[in-house]
GURO-568639 format. One record per residue (C-alpha): x negated, y negated, z negated; residue number from 1; residue in one letter. Coordinates in pm, whole numbers. Each point is the difference from the previous one (the first is absolute). Example, Ala and Ser with C-alpha at 12.3 -4.5 7.8 and 13.67 -1.06 7.14 Angstrom:
// GURO-568639
    east   north      up   nr  rest
   -1230     450    -780    1     A
    -137    -344      66    2     S
// end
This chain:
// GURO-568639
    east   north      up   nr  rest
     634   10917  -18155    1     M
     132    -302    -169    2     A
     -67    -333     162    3     V
     -22    -336    -158    4     G
    -123    -344      99    5     M
    -322      37    -179    6     T
     -67     348     132    7     T
    -337      26     178    8     R
      16      42     376    9     L
    -244     301     -22   10     D
     268     193    -173   11     R
     252     -56     282   12     V
    -215     -33     308   13     L
    -301     194     -65   14     G
    -359    -111     -88   15     A
    -118     -65     358   16     K
     291    -230     114   17     T
      11    -164    -352   18     A
    -367     -87      11   19     K
      39    -158     344   20     A
     289    -217    -106   21     M
    -184    -107    -322   22     A
    -309     -87     191   23     E
     132    -176     306   24     S
     329    -135    -117   25     L
     -31     -27    -380   26     E
     310     223     -51   27     L
     -50     217    -313   28     Y
     355      87    -143   29     T
     353      65     131   30     V
      87    -349     -90   31     R
    -279    -135     223   32     D
     113     205     289   33     L
     362     -88     -31   34     L
     -92    -365     -16   35     R
    -212      30     316   36     H
     267    -128     228   37     Y
      18      30     392   38     P
    -163    -282     187   39     R
     263      21     268   40     R
     254     251     168   41     Y
     -29     153     343   42     A
     298     103     208   43     K
     -45     278     257   44     R
      43    -140     355   45     G
     -40    -368    -126   46     E
    -263    -198     165   47     M
    -282     -50    -255   48     T
    -192    -238     226   49     R
    -331     174      66   50     L
     -93    -298     202   51     D
       0    -206    -305   52     D
    -281     205    -189   53     L
    -325    -179     -53   54     Q
    -347     154      31   55     V
    -137      88    -343   56     G
     359      51    -158   57     D
      35     327    -192   58     R
     375      90      91   59     V
     255     287      15   60     T
     209      -4     305   61     V
     301     187     125   62     L
     -29     108     362   63     A
      60     260     266   64     Q
    -263     208     182   65     V
      18     -72     367   66     R
    -307     169     151   67     T
    -277     238    -123   68     V
    -337      48     197   69     V
    -288     207     -98   70     T
    -316     -18     204   71     R
    -367      75     -41   72     K
    -214    -300     -97   73     M
    -254    -114     283   74     R
    -309    -102    -210   75     N
       9     252    -296   76     R
     141     347     -63   77     P
     364      45    -128   78     G
     342    -114      90   79     T
     187    -328     -21   80     L
     380       4     -64   81     T
     179    -312      88   82     E
     370     -39    -120   83     V
     217    -278     110   84     T
     275    -109    -230   85     V
     265    -241      38   86     G
     279    -174    -195   87     D
     235    -113     282   88     G
    -179    -334      40   89     A
    -367      54      -1   90     G
    -258     290      -2   91     S
    -348      93    -141   92     M
    -254     274      28   93     Q
     -84     262    -263   94     L
    -348     149      46   95     V
    -120     323    -133   96     F
    -358     148      50   97     F
     -31     372      21   98     N
     361      33    -150   99     R
     276     115     229  100     R
     294     -26    -243  101     H
     214     245     212  102     A
     315     -89    -201  103     H
      -6    -371     143  104     L
     232      48     286  105     R
     178    -252     216  106     E
     318    -114    -148  107     G
     -84      61    -353  108     A
      58    -274    -259  109     W
    -239     -66    -273  110     G
    -164    -230    -258  111     L
    -357     -99      97  112     F
    -242    -173    -238  113     A
    -332    -147      55  114     G
    -203    -307      51  115     T
      78    -185     324  116     V
    -305      -9     239  117     G
     -52    -105     346  118     E
    -156     160     308  119     Y
     -10    -167     344  120     R
     254    -266    -125  121     R
     247     268     -98  122     S
     107      75    -370  123     K
     -81     348    -131  124     Q
     -11     217    -313  125     F
    -310     214     -12  126     A
      79     334    -199  127     H
     309    -141    -162  128     P
     194     194    -276  129     D
     346      91     124  130     F
     315     179    -100  131     H
     242     135     266  132     L
     369     -42     -75  133     I
     183     323      69  134     T
     335     -68    -161  135     G
      42     373     -73  136     D
    -226      99    -278  137     D
     -47    -349    -149  138     D
     315    -183     -51  139     T
    -152    -316    -146  140     D
    -133     -78     362  141     W
     358      42     144  142     A
     147    -282    -225  143     R
     108    -327     143  144     A
    -268    -201    -167  145     L
    -353     135     -34  146     I
    -198    -168    -294  147     P
    -356    -111      89  148     I
    -192     -35    -317  149     Y
    -332    -199     -70  150     P
    -251     270      70  151     A
    -375      52      20  152     S
    -257     201     196  153     K
      41     292    -234  154     D
     375      -7     -83  155     V
     230     -52     294  156     S
     363    -136      -8  157     S
     147     349      43  158     W
    -204     146    -268  159     V
     145    -262    -243  160     I
     356      75     129  161     Q
     -53     375     -46  162     R
    -123     -64    -349  163     S
     314    -210     -84  164     I
     212     281     124  165     R
    -189     249    -215  166     L
     102    -221    -309  167     L
     360      19     123  168     L
     -23     378      35  169     D
    -176      56    -338  170     A
     253    -197    -188  171     S
     317      25     193  172     G
      16    -358      92  173     G
    -130    -311    -186  174     F
     242      72    -304  175     G
    -315       6    -233  176     F
     -50    -368      65  177     V
     137    -217    -285  178     E
     133    -337      79  179     D
    -174    -269    -201  180     P
     245    -281      79  181     L
     286     -67    -236  182     P
     330     109     130  183     G
     159    -346     -53  184     E
    -275    -161     206  185     L
      41     245     287  186     R
     373     -66      -4  187     T
     -32    -381     -18  188     R
    -233      -1     308  189     H
     155     288     182  190     G
    -301     229       8  191     L
      -7     380      56  192     P
    -178     235    -243  193     S
    -353      59      34  194     L
      16     356     121  195     P
     261    -109     279  196     A
    -243    -288      94  197     A
    -302     235      39  198     L
     208     239     215  199     L
     116    -303     197  200     D
    -361    -107      95  201     V
    -163     344      24  202     H
     288     192     179  203     R
     234    -257     156  204     P
     262      88     252  205     T
      62    -352     118  206     A
    -165    -359     -32  207     E
     267    -101    -254  208     D
    -144     267    -240  209     D
    -352    -147      28  210     V
     125    -344     -58  211     E
     203      91    -309  212     R
    -288     201    -139  213     G
    -268    -249      53  214     E
     219    -271    -158  215     H
      21     205    -332  216     R
    -363      89       3  217     L
     -87    -373      44  218     K
     205     -59    -307  219     W
    -219     259    -190  220     D
    -324    -191     112  221     E
     142    -349     -71  222     A
     149      79    -352  223     L
    -308     182    -117  224     T
    -229    -274     109  225     L
     225    -269    -150  226     Q
      31     198    -334  227     L
    -380      17     -18  228     T
     -43    -364      52  229     L
     300     -95    -228  230     A
    -166     210    -263  231     A
    -321    -195      45  232     R
     178    -334     -31  233     R
     154     112    -321  234     R
    -327     113    -134  235     A
    -161    -327      92  236     A
     280    -187    -175  237     A
    -109     176    -327  238     L
    -376     -49      49  239     E
    -132    -254    -248  240     P
    -203    -284     136  241     G
    -105    -343    -109  242     V
     224    -311      59  243     A
    -185    -283     178  244     R
     225    -304     -59  245     P
     -49    -334     175  246     R
    -196    -265    -207  247     R
      47    -373      57  248     A
    -306    -195      71  249     G
    -214     293     108  250     G
    -146     128     325  251     L
     325      43     171  252     L
      97    -355     -47  253     D
    -340    -103     130  254     A
      40     221     323  255     V
     342    -165      57  256     D
    -130    -343     -32  257     A
    -297      77     233  258     A
     209     153     300  259     L
     -28    -234     291  260     P
     347     104     107  261     F
     350      52    -129  262     A
      99     361     -73  263     L
     290     132     217  264     T
     333      75    -154  265     E
     -86     369      53  266     G
    -337     -30    -178  267     Q
     160    -180    -294  268     R
     283     270     -30  269     E
    -249     295      21  270     V
    -229    -184    -241  271     G
     270     -32    -265  272     E
      79     361      48  273     E
    -358     110     -63  274     L
     -44    -249    -289  275     A
     304     152    -169  276     A
    -119     359      53  277     E
    -356     -79    -121  278     L
     157    -135    -319  279     S
     152     337     -94  280     R
    -196     294    -160  281     E
     137     240     264  282     Q
    -266       5     270  283     P
      98    -163     328  284     M
       0     228     300  285     H
      86    -228     299  286     R
     -41      10     374  287     L
     -47    -355     169  288     L
      49      18     360  289     Q
      24    -291     242  290     G
     -78    -134     339  291     E
    -349     -58     108  292     V
     -88    -353    -144  293     G
     293     -16    -233  294     A
    -230     -90    -308  295     G
     -13     321    -196  296     K
    -353     -73    -108  297     T
     106    -326    -172  298     V
     284     187    -176  299     V
    -257     265    -114  300     A
    -233    -262    -124  301     L
     255    -171    -230  302     R
      84     338    -152  303     A
    -370      60     -65  304     M
     -31    -343    -155  305     A
     291      88    -233  306     Q
    -164     314    -108  307     V
    -331    -182     -71  308     V
     188    -255    -201  309     D
     128     285    -218  310     A
    -346     127     -77  311     G
     -25     284     267  312     G
    -177      70     319  313     Q
     120      17     359  314     A
    -157     219     272  315     A
      61     -64     368  316     L
     -91     311     215  317     L
     -50     -91     365  318     A
     -68     251     279  319     P
    -310    -170     174  320     T
    -304    -184    -130  321     E
      92    -276     248  322     V
     343     -54    -159  323     L
    -111      44    -362  324     A
    -271    -259      57  325     A
     256    -233     144  326     Q
     246      47    -279  327     H
    -288     -65    -250  328     A
     -88    -327     182  329     R
     355    -130      36  330     S
     104      87    -353  331     I
    -343    -165    -133  332     G
      63    -309     221  333     A
     370     -27    -121  334     M
    -109      33    -366  335     L
    -303    -230      25  336     G
    -183     -45    -330  337     P
     283     209    -173  338     L
    -140     290     186  339     G
    -356     -32    -106  340     R
      26       5    -365  341     A
    -354      49    -168  342     G
    -176    -183     292  343     E
    -148    -345     -23  344     L
     282    -171     189  345     D
     262     240    -133  346     G
     302     -80    -211  347     D
     -10     204    -323  348     P
     372      20     -14  349     A
      -9     193     323  350     G
    -116     347      90  351     T
    -251     162     249  352     R
      69     138     337  353     V
    -224     309      82  354     V
     -44     182     334  355     L
     -89     366     -18  356     L
     -84     186     317  357     T
    -197     319      88  358     G
    -282    -163     199  359     S
     -85    -279    -249  360     Q
    -359     -38    -129  361     K
     -65     199    -317  362     A
     -48    -314    -215  363     A
     320    -166     112  364     A
     177     326     -50  365     R
    -123      49    -362  366     R
      96    -368     -85  367     A
     348      50     147  368     G
      61     300    -200  369     R
    -117    -152    -328  370     A
     233    -290      60  371     A
     291     246      64  372     V
     -97     207    -309  373     A
     -28    -287    -243  374     D
     324    -164     122  375     G
    -145    -332     106  376     S
     107      89     361  377     A
     361     -60       5  378     G
      47      52     368  379     I
    -184     291     160  380     V
       8      41     390  381     V
    -144     291     165  382     G
      17     305     240  383     T
     -28     374     -84  384     H
    -295    -103    -222  385     A
     259     -98    -268  386     L
      84     370     -39  387     L
    -337     114     -61  388     Q
    -143     129    -346  389     E
    -152    -276    -186  390     G
     247    -251      75  391     V
     170     -47    -331  392     D
     266    -265     -75  393     F
      30    -154    -347  394     A
     390     -40      35  395     D
     138      69     350  396     L
     335    -135       5  397     G
      96     -27     369  398     L
     -94     198     309  399     V
      64    -152     328  400     V
     -43     213     315  401     V
     -33    -198     331  402     D
      98     166     313  403     E
      95     331    -192  404     Q
      26     202     331  405     H
    -391     -13      29  406     R
     -53     186    -327  407     F
      65     368    -105  408     G
     218      64    -288  409     V
    -280     127    -219  410     E
    -193    -318      49  411     Q
     293    -214    -116  412     R
      56     224    -297  413     D
    -375      -5     -94  414     A
      23    -374     -49  415     L
     319       8    -185  416     R
    -147     262    -238  417     A
    -275    -251    -105  418     K
     232    -187    -235  419     G
      -2      72    -372  420     N
     383     -12      16  421     R
     198      38     334  422     P
     -48    -317     182  423     P
     254    -184     215  424     H
     -13      92     367  425     V
      54    -218     313  426     L
     -27     178     327  427     V
      -2    -238     302  428     M
      42      66     369  429     T
      32    -222     312  430     A
     135     294     188  431     T
     375     -20     -55  432     P
     145     316    -111  433     I
     340     143     115  434     P
     259      53    -275  435     R
     -26     392      36  436     T
    -381      -4     -52  437     V
      45    -230    -297  438     A
     248     254    -150  439     M
    -236     292      46  440     T
    -365     -83      10  441     V
      44    -294    -241  442     Y
     312     134    -166  443     G
    -140     -52    -359  444     D
     -92    -373      71  445     L
     236    -300     -18  446     E
     -39    -201     324  447     T
     -26    -374      61  448     S
       1    -152     356  449     T
    -148    -316     130  450     L
     153    -100     335  451     R
     -31    -377       9  452     Q
    -332    -145     150  453     L
    -168    -304    -142  454     P
      78    -315     195  455     G
    -232    -170     238  456     G
    -103     321     171  457     R
     -34     -20     387  458     G
     155     367      78  459     G
    -134     247     235  460     V
      96      65     363  461     A
     -84     352     117  462     S
     -44     142     355  463     S
    -104     340     153  464     V
    -286      -5     247  465     V
      56     299     214  466     P
    -336      25     165  467     V
      73     292     220  468     R
     324    -155     148  469     D
    -128    -359       9  470     K
    -388     -17     -36  471     P
       0    -380      69  472     A
     181     -57    -337  473     W
    -308     104    -196  474     L
    -209    -276     175  475     D
     276    -257    -107  476     R
     -22     132    -350  477     A
    -368     -77     -24  478     W
      89    -343     155  479     E
     258     -51    -260  480     R
    -236      88    -272  481     L
    -260    -257     136  482     R
     272    -264       5  483     E
      75      35    -365  484     E
    -375       0     -93  485     V
     -45    -314     209  486     A
     280    -154    -210  487     A
    -206      62    -322  488     G
     166     328     -95  489     R
    -142     355     -44  490     Q
      90     354     109  491     A
     -24     369     -91  492     Y
     -58     284     251  493     V
      95     340    -158  494     V
    -130     329     121  495     C
      78     364    -137  496     P
    -355     117     -21  497     R
    -350    -138     -98  498     I
    -205     133     284  499     G
    -304     165    -175  500     E
     166     343      54  501     D
     335     132      72  502     A
     127     -70    -346  503     G
     241    -282    -104  504     S
      39    -251    -265  505     E
     121      86    -359  506     E
     368      38      90  507     E
     -82     116     347  508     P
     270     153     214  509     D
     350     115     -28  510     D
      27     -29    -368  511     A
     322    -205      20  512     D
     149     154     310  513     G
    -204     -90     293  514     A
     -35     270     266  515     P
    -326     184     -59  516     A
    -237      62     293  517     A
     -28     358      99  518     D
    -356     110      19  519     A
      92     256     266  520     A
     170    -269     216  521     S
    -164    -220     255  522     D
      87    -319    -192  523     R
    -311    -213     -30  524     R
    -143     -74    -358  525     P
     140    -303    -192  526     P
    -164    -329      68  527     L
    -272     -90    -236  528     A
     -92    -327    -179  529     V
    -370      13      98  530     L
      65      61     368  531     D
     279    -245      26  532     V
    -178    -261    -171  533     A
    -303      31     260  534     E
     234      -5     281  535     E
     171    -301    -127  536     L
    -337    -193     -69  537     R
    -110      66     352  538     A
     336     -50     171  539     G
     327    -181     -70  540     P
     -96    -150    -343  541     L
    -365     -92     100  542     A
     -99    -310    -188  543     G
     228      36    -303  544     L
    -146      87    -348  545     R
      85     363     -18  546     L
     -70     241    -283  547     E
     100     345    -114  548     V
     141     138    -325  549     L
      49     374     -95  550     H
      10     228    -291  551     G
    -365     136      48  552     R
    -170    -332     -47  553     M
    -169     -68    -329  554     T
     226    -182    -255  555     P
    -237    -298      19  556     E
      34     -26     375  557     D
     378      56      -5  558     K
      39    -284    -274  559     E
    -232    -230     208  560     A
     198      64     316  561     R
     328     -64    -156  562     M
    -121    -310    -167  563     R
    -144    -132     325  564     A
     340      68     171  565     F
     202    -158    -278  566     A
    -232    -310       4  567     A
      67     -32     384  568     G
    -364      94      97  569     D
     129     286     217  570     V
     245     -38     289  571     D
      88     361      58  572     V
     -25     299    -244  573     L
      -3     333     177  574     V
     101     243    -279  575     A
     155     331     -86  576     T
     300      51    -229  577     T
    -214    -132    -274  578     V
     188    -327      50  579     V
     342     181     -19  580     E
     103    -126    -337  581     V
     -36    -301    -220  582     G
    -259    -196     218  583     V
     109    -363     -11  584     D
    -172    -246     240  585     V
     284    -264      63  586     P
    -178    -144     315  587     N
       6     345     184  588     A
     288     -19     250  589     T
     -63     277     255  590     V
     -35     373     -42  591     M
     -73     230     304  592     V
      68     378     -98  593     V
    -201     227     242  594     M
     144     343      59  595     D
     313    -112    -192  596     A
     166     321      75  597     D
    -246     183    -222  598     R
     130    -179    -309  599     F
     329      65    -183  600     G
     296    -243     -18  601     V
     -68    -117    -352  602     S
    -378     -37      45  603     Q
      75    -236     307  604     L
     238    -192    -225  605     H
    -278     -28    -251  606     Q
    -261    -104     234  607     L
     232    -270     162  608     R
      38    -133    -353  609     G
    -368    -115      -8  610     R
      78    -300     257  611     V
     219    -312     -46  612     A
     -60      -8    -366  613     R
     -25    -389      28  614     G
     205    -262     161  615     K
     -92      95     370  616     H
     196     236     229  617     Q
    -142     353      22  618     G
     -50     235     291  619     L
     -25     390     -19  620     C
     -99     186     323  621     L
      50     358       6  622     L
    -233     151     265  623     V
      88     345     112  624     S
     -38     233     305  625     E
     330     164     -71  626     A
     282     -65     263  627     S
     274    -239     -92  628     A
     253     267      66  629     S
    -154     272    -216  630     S
      99      68    -355  631     A
    -329    -165    -118  632     T
      59    -299     198  633     G
     357     -27    -123  634     Q
    -131      42    -346  635     R
    -256    -304      56  636     L
     280    -206     145  637     A
     198      57    -300  638     A
    -278    -134    -222  639     V
     -59    -287     213  640     A
     377     -83      10  641     G
      52     -41    -383  642     T
    -191    -150    -290  643     S
     245     167    -244  644     D
    -200     253    -205  645     G
     301     169    -127  646     F
     131      66     363  647     A
    -351     135      84  648     L
      -3     214    -301  649     A
     306     185     134  650     R
    -166      28     345  651     L
    -309     134    -172  652     D
     209     263    -190  653     L
     145     113     345  654     E
    -338      50     159  655     T
    -136     207    -289  656     R
      26     341    -144  657     R
     146      33    -343  658     E
    -326     136    -139  659     G
    -187    -316     130  660     D
     261    -215    -193  661     V
     -26     195    -321  662     L
    -374      60      20  663     G
    -183     315      66  664     A
      32     131    -361  665     A
     373     -75       1  666     Q
     105     148     322  667     S
     147     342      63  668     G
     -24     259    -271  669     R
    -172    -215    -253  670     R
     304    -237     -26  671     S
     264     234      85  672     G
      88    -221     300  673     I
      61     225     295  674     R
     338    -115     148  675     L
      70    -336    -164  676     L
     -70    -293     249  677     S
     -80    -334    -149  678     L
     144    -160     316  679     L
     315     185      38  680     E
      98      75    -358  681     D
       1    -328    -182  682     E
     360      42    -131  683     Q
     -61     345    -116  684     L
    -313    -100    -191  685     I
     179    -283    -168  686     A
     287     223    -104  687     E
    -247     264    -138  688     A
    -182    -294    -186  689     R
     346     -94    -158  690     T
      83     367    -103  691     E
    -347      47    -136  692     A
       8    -305    -210  693     T
     343     117    -142  694     A
    -106     347     -76  695     L
    -295    -120    -207  696     L
     206    -260    -171  697     A
     194     249    -213  698     T
    -149     124    -340  699     D
     -55     351     143  700     R
    -152    -103     313  701     G
     -59     313     214  702     L
      64     232    -294  703     A
     331     120     136  704     D
    -149      37     341  705     F
    -288     271     -18  706     P
      -9      52     380  707     G
     -60    -365      66  708     L
    -253     -28    -288  709     A
    -181     301     165  710     M
      -7    -192     348  711     E
    -151    -307    -165  712     V
    -250     227    -180  713     A
     -85     160     337  714     A
     -72    -340     145  715     L
    -243     -60    -293  716     A
    -227     286     109  717     T
    -312     -69     187  718     D
     -16    -343    -158  719     E
     276    -134     214  720     R
     197    -176    -284  721     A
    -333    -152    -119  722     E
     -61    -131     344  723     Y
     341    -160      18  724     L
     -29    -145    -347  725     E
    -336    -170      92  726     K
     132    -107     356  727     A
// end
């Protein structure tokens, strides 16, 4: 039978195996199976550290049978077979009920797969799947390196290995695989052919084979991804938009005159960059990243004012109602009468600032939508409510997405699609993005960076409070908070959970890399706002004006609570991550983060940015039960040890899976990213970006490289290219 990359697996492996692979591993074709690479490689006799296994892990281990004991069960009929296996360092039990498995004999080596359980403080597999290694009738198992594949309950690692061997036997090797990379590119970078690389990773004879093969396959992933993004950039360059040039004597000049501070050099440089791009017909697609408190919102407001001066509208999409309301208040205050056109005290030369949120009263929502539709609202601030049907813009000229990591791709694209012509797009984030991520996730956006903080800020000192190692430190933390309040300042206390049930806040858990709590473990539930607030009122913070804030409060209550805190009528605000981004109260100088180990690196950096936004020195205390010597304790110490968001971004990348970084819809099979590491392969990704740009710069593009064009087309399936374009 002729085998090709697009051949369905049922034609090679049979219907039953192919169905299991499709349903549990999303492998449908020969290409899918060949691109399903080993997770690791085992060596017979090498210690695989059974002692390192964690309860709940689904793993495949290479081990030797030490003892086999079969006995009758005491409390019910039948037999129990207990098999002890070892790896030279540790051991574990395999348990089989009413199954003798006579071929499990002492001394036999095998691969054992299952979910790690625990009985009487000993790790065990109950009814594991296994394959004994004979070395006589199965030469694959006698090889120096045994590939261990990502597997499932229904498809084991050895079934995958046998299936790949069937492909080799059916085709006489991998000669049917056509190499998509141009020969000159392979020579330039010293890359083996694709058939050779696949043999290196699926049937290696030495570790050097694996390294060589994986390096080549990473190139396939990086180049295909960069070609897709480069094509999107080229298409965007040809997309006609509307120029929004700066106009003297308009809203932008009024904003500049009203600013109570001087722009930093970085703000001026980025502002000029945006002004120039807004003046072109080609729509701007720019990512603005910067440190917490670097003044991105002011830069965005000046861009919005320029668009309004040119007759267009600007929409600012914020992730929470608290932040949206604050943006609307601060923009309205900065514009003054120029932001209240049409009102009794408004300036007719100005515009209107309208807030749209999902929980507004019907009358306010109708009035806001009408102002957006007739164009009288030049600046529209809102949450997901901006994306709903019935919100129609007269002339949407600029979309600003604040804290973009809090939105799904479809949500951002839905707002962009509301323009009559493609609008300019400015995406902002206060979570610094490593260069490799910027070249992949945001590969179709130009990037601007704000590193310089405005003058007059007090700075933030951070410390870890290890309550298990040093419980007295928590008492001192509350004393320190009281001292700041006594000096006229205010404080935040942040908790991971609200407290009405086991649920969390809007961005609840390990969304940006924090270790998730295992429901099966004995770890206590996360601390909750409502519980902690009561304990503080009755205990260490008794007598202080203490209030709570969380996402399940009504919009009116949230707004009232934030206004009271901003006005100084509240000493301590006990809140969830609803205060993570954008909340600006200059008099707040202390933040105590409870269960800090349950937040990710970037999230902690964001939270810390809520204090010391005025002239006073700030203090951030990270309270955790983690031991200082543990990996979690070291991660918290690293956060406390630096305020450099770009250094923390790299630390964040080190502690997260690639799929977390790219987003669920961009991880694994959907993006073609299986081997490429955003942390380790920065140089390779940069080289692939250069090659992709050069390939598409010619008149014929990929016309002379049909194999490469097919790889790019394959990436476009399952809406993957559309996802990348929207990202």
